[in-house]
Every structure is written in C-alpha cells, then in structure tokens.
C-alpha positions in Angstrom: 271.1 252.8 -17.7 272.5 255.2 -20.4 269.3 255.1 -22.3 267.2 255.7 -19.2 269.4 258.7 -18.3 268.9 260.2 -21.7 265.2 259.5 -21.5 265.1 261.3 -18.2 266.8 264.4 -19.6 264.7 264.6 -22.8 261.5 263.9 -20.9 262.3 266.8 -18.6 262.9 269.2 -21.5 260.4 268.1 -24.1 258.2 265.1 -23.5 256.9 265.5 -20.0 254.0 267.8 -20.8 252.7 265.4 -23.5 251.7 262.8 -20.9 250.9 265.2 -18.1 247.6 264.8 -16.4 244.4 265.6 -18.3 242.6 268.9 -18.0 240.5 269.3 -14.8 236.8 268.9 -15.4 235.6 271.7 -17.6 233.2 272.9 -14.9 236.0 273.4 -12.5 237.1 276.7 -14.0 240.0 277.4 -11.7 243.2 275.3 -12.1 246.6 275.4 -10.4 248.9 277.9 -12.1 251.9 275.6 -11.4 252.2 271.8 -10.9 255.0 269.3 -10.6 255.0 265.6 -10.5 256.5 262.4 -12.0 255.4 260.5 -15.1 256.2 257.2 -16.8 255.4 255.9 -20.2 256.3 253.5 -22.9 255.4 252.2 -26.3 255.9 249.8 -29.2 257.4 252.2 -31.8 258.9 251.9 -35.3 262.6 252.8 -35.5 262.0 255.5 -38.1 259.3 256.2 -40.8 258.8 253.2 -43.1 261.1 251.0 -41.0 260.1 247.3 -40.8 261.1 246.9 -37.2 259.6 248.2 -33.9 261.1 248.3 -30.5 259.9 249.0 -27.0 260.9 252.5 -25.7 260.2 253.9 -22.3 260.7 256.9 -20.0 260.5 257.8 -16.4 260.9 261.5 -15.5 259.7 264.5 -13.6 257.3 267.0 -15.3 256.2 270.6 -14.8 252.9 272.2 -15.8 252.7 276.0 -16.0 249.5 277.7 -17.0 250.6 281.2 -18.0 248.9 283.7 -20.3 251.6 283.3 -23.1 253.8 280.4 -22.1 252.0 277.2 -21.1 253.2 273.6 -20.5 250.2 271.5 -19.9 248.4 268.3 -21.1 248.6 269.5 -24.7 252.4 270.1 -24.7 254.8 273.1 -24.4 253.2 276.1 -26.1 253.9 279.7 -26.6 250.5 281.2 -27.3 250.9 284.3 -29.5 247.2 284.5 -30.3 244.3 282.4 -29.1 240.6 282.5 -29.7 237.8 280.0 -30.3 238.3 280.1 -34.1 242.1 280.8 -34.5 245.2 280.0 -32.6 248.9 280.7 -33.2 251.3 278.9 -31.0 255.0 278.0 -30.7 255.1 274.2 -30.0 257.7 271.6 -29.2 257.8 267.9 -29.9 260.4 265.1 -29.7 261.2 261.5 -30.8 263.1 258.5 -29.5 266.5 257.4 -30.9 267.1 254.2 -32.8 270.1 252.0 -32.5 271.4 250.8 -35.9 272.8 247.7 -34.3 269.2 246.7 -33.6 267.9 247.4 -37.0 268.7 245.1 -39.9 268.3 247.8 -42.6 270.7 250.2 -40.9 273.3 247.7 -39.6 276.7 249.3 -39.7 275.3 252.8 -40.2 275.3 255.6 -37.6 272.5 255.5 -35.0 269.5 257.8 -35.3 269.7 260.2 -32.3 267.1 261.8 -30.1 265.1 264.3 -32.1 263.5 267.6 -31.1 261.1 269.8 -33.1 260.2 273.4 -32.6 258.1 275.8 -34.7 254.9 277.7 -35.2 251.5 276.0 -35.3 248.4 277.6 -36.7 245.0 276.3 -35.6 241.8 277.0 -37.5 238.6 275.8 -35.8 236.2 274.7 -38.6 233.3 273.6 -36.3 232.6 273.6 -32.6 229.8 272.4 -30.3 230.2 274.0 -27.0 227.3 272.1 -25.4 228.9 268.7 -26.1 232.4 270.2 -25.9 233.7 268.9 -29.2 235.3 270.6 -32.2 237.0 270.0 -35.6 240.3 271.8 -36.2 242.6 272.3 -39.2 246.1 272.4 -37.6 249.1 273.7 -39.7 252.4 273.1 -37.9 255.8 273.7 -39.4 258.8 272.7 -37.3 262.5 272.7 -37.5 264.0 269.4 -36.5 267.2 268.9 -34.5 269.0 265.8 -33.4 271.4 265.2 -30.5 273.6 262.4 -29.1 274.1 264.7 -26.0 277.5 265.7 -27.2 276.4 267.9 -30.1 273.3 269.2 -31.8 272.6 269.0 -35.6 269.9 270.7 -37.7 268.0 268.2 -39.7 265.6 270.3 -41.8 261.9 271.1 -41.7 258.7 269.1 -41.4 255.2 270.3 -42.3 252.3 268.2 -41.0 248.9 269.7 -41.8 246.2 267.7 -39.9 242.4 267.6 -39.6 241.8 266.8 -36.0 238.6 266.1 -34.0 238.6 266.7 -30.2 236.1 265.9 -27.5 236.1 266.6 -23.8 234.5 264.5 -21.1 234.1 261.4 -23.4 233.1 258.5 -21.2 234.4 260.3 -18.1 234.4 263.8 -16.6 237.7 265.5 -17.4 238.7 263.0 -20.1 240.0 264.3 -23.5 239.9 262.4 -26.8 241.7 263.5 -30.0 242.0 261.9 -33.4 243.8 263.4 -36.3 244.6 262.6 -40.0 247.0 264.3 -42.3 250.0 264.2 -44.7 253.6 264.9 -43.7 256.1 266.7 -45.9 259.9 267.1 -45.2 262.9 269.0 -46.7 265.8 267.2 -48.2 268.0 267.3 -45.0 265.2 265.6 -43.0 264.7 263.0 -45.7 268.5 262.4 -45.9 268.5 261.7 -42.1 266.1 258.8 -42.6 266.8 257.5 -46.0 270.2 258.5 -47.3 273.0 255.9 -47.6 276.5 257.4 -47.8 278.8 255.6 -50.2 281.0 254.3 -47.3 277.9 252.5 -45.9 276.8 250.9 -49.2 276.9 247.1 -49.4 275.1 244.3 -51.4 271.4 245.0 -51.0 272.0 248.5 -49.7 273.3 250.7 -52.5 274.3 254.4 -52.0 271.2 256.6 -52.1 270.6 260.4 -51.9 267.1 261.3 -50.7 264.8 263.9 -52.1 262.5 266.4 -50.4 258.7 266.0 -50.6 256.0 263.7 -49.4 257.0 261.5 -46.4 253.7 259.8 -45.6 250.2 260.1 -44.1 249.5 259.7 -40.4 246.3 258.7 -38.5 246.8 259.2 -34.8 244.7 259.2 -31.6 245.1 259.8 -27.9 242.8 259.5 -24.9 243.7 261.2 -21.6 241.8 260.1 -18.5 242.1 261.4 -14.9 241.9 258.4 -12.6 242.0 260.5 -9.4 242.5 264.1 -8.5 246.3 263.7 -8.9 246.8 260.5 -11.0 246.0 260.3 -14.8 246.6 258.0 -17.7 247.1 258.6 -21.4 246.8 256.0 -24.1 247.5 256.5 -27.8 248.3 255.0 -31.1 249.3 255.8 -34.7 248.9 254.3 -38.1 251.1 255.6 -40.9 250.9 254.9 -44.6 253.9 255.5 -46.9 252.3 254.6 -50.2 253.6 256.9 -52.8 256.3 258.4 -50.6 259.0 260.4 -52.4 261.8 258.1 -51.2 260.1 254.7 -51.5 263.0 253.5 -53.6 265.5 254.0 -50.8 267.1 250.8 -49.5 266.2 252.0 -46.0 262.5 252.2 -47.0 261.3 248.8 -45.8 257.5 248.9 -45.1 254.6 250.9 -46.4 252.8 250.7 -43.1 253.9 251.6 -39.5 251.9 251.0 -36.3 252.7 252.6 -32.9 251.0 252.1 -29.5 251.8 253.9 -26.3 250.6 254.1 -22.6 251.6 256.6 -19.9 250.8 257.7 -16.4 251.4 260.9 -14.5 251.2 261.6 -10.8 250.8 265.3 -9.6 252.9 265.7 -6.4 252.6 269.4 -6.0 249.9 272.0 -7.0 250.3 275.7 -6.2 247.7 277.5 -4.2 247.6 280.2 -6.9 244.8 279.4 -9.3 244.1 280.7 -12.8 240.9 280.8 -14.7 240.6 278.8 -17.9 240.2 280.7 -21.2 236.9 281.3 -23.0 237.4 278.1 -24.9 236.7 274.9 -22.9 239.6 273.2 -24.8 242.3 275.4 -23.3 
C-alpha cells in the first residue's frame, strides 16, 4: 500500500502525461485544451543501470492534459515550449524513475534504498529530416537534466544526465492517431549521479563488495521504443521497451555493476474522463 501511494503521488506530478492518450488523428486539427482522466501502467524494469535483477513496478493514478501555447502536458510529457518550429524546438522537460529496494537486490543488500527519481532540464530538438505526406521525421534530441531523488521526507540533488538521442517518429502507423517512436543514443552522467548508482561507502563494504568511489563519464547506450494507440475516442494504450548496453561504461569495475545488458518492457492504459469544450488548433507541425 505504501508503494502504491507513492506511485499515485509521483504519477500525478511527473509520470501521468507520459502514458496519456495518443494524439487525436492528425486530420482532426482541433483538440480539447484541457483533459483529465485515470491511467494505469506497469513494467518489468531493472533496479538501476547495469543491475542484474529486474522487478515488476506499477502505477495507478489520475492525469491531466493541458495544451497551452507555452506550457503543455500531453502524450509527449510535461513540456515548457520556449521555442518551437518544424526544424528546431527548445523545451523544458520532466521525467522520472521508480525506486528500488536494496532488500530485494542481492548486489545492494544492506545498503540504502534507491529512491524515486525526478529529472528536469532543457531539451533541444533538431529535425534532420521530415516527410509531411507520410508524417514521419528524424530528430536529433539533446536533453540535459538535473536529477533529484526523494523518499517523500526529503529531496536530494543527484547530479546531471546528458542523453543525446537520434530518434525516428511516425504518426498513424497501422492505425489512425497512432504514434511510433524509436531512439538510440549514449548517456553521460556527472560524478554525483554515478555515485548514486555505483558508489559503495566504506561502512557498506563486505567480502565481494569492496568500497568504491564512482567517476563521471559514460554511463551506457540506450535503444528505446514506444507505440501509442487510441483504442476508442477516450481510451488509449501505450507499449514500450528499452535495451541498454553498458559495454565500456566508466564504472564497469564497481561491485554494483553486475550486467552489461539491461532489458525493460512496459504497458499502460489511459481513460479520458473529462474533455473541455474549449478547443485549440494544433501547431504547424503534425507532431505537436
């Protein structure tokens, strides 16, 4: 029950828009300015980067979609759009990650738990190629985010992550209103972020797990995909997955570094309960 309550709160603040319903069909140019509903999702996820154990994680929570000129929370996440055109976009974006209990992870047994994580920072998008007729494009996305963790009693700054990504997007794939995305790119992190995952304080050292101080640098490379599909006018589904390689990672000699491959799968549903009568026109780009 405690984990479900925390999931409810974090989902309301950060994660809800990520599994909100897919965009309306591109030909339906007017969309509700405000929506509210409920969503549920879950996945088989690694405990942390380069962990050798996965666990089931799930959320059930209300969500809000707001399609404003600058602030937007929609099927692409929570975004502050400072500048947006077909070729360039600059946004303020948010993301989050599940916690991991050290009592359920052999490598971290006896160490502090990994708490809920939130990320915030600017993201620059450069559209390298676009086909408006088919509604597909290739982007170079350059996000840099500050990472924070919380156990709901305090908040701690955990450093910075940079995750440049080459991403392909296509609308209406297999179904009107669907949205497919696949992206590939490396991940880099500062020392504080690496310490959060891989540092072993002397008091937690034991045979097979010596003390370790992590270094900043290359964390790994990520291939991820998602597919959002509207099932009805108000019900939608999103499925996704991620394959991560940690070959050559800066901290591959940490005793907490256990596997050079991580795999994640997730599935979610969203039900729109309320849609405002006020409608807004979509932007010049069919992807927004």
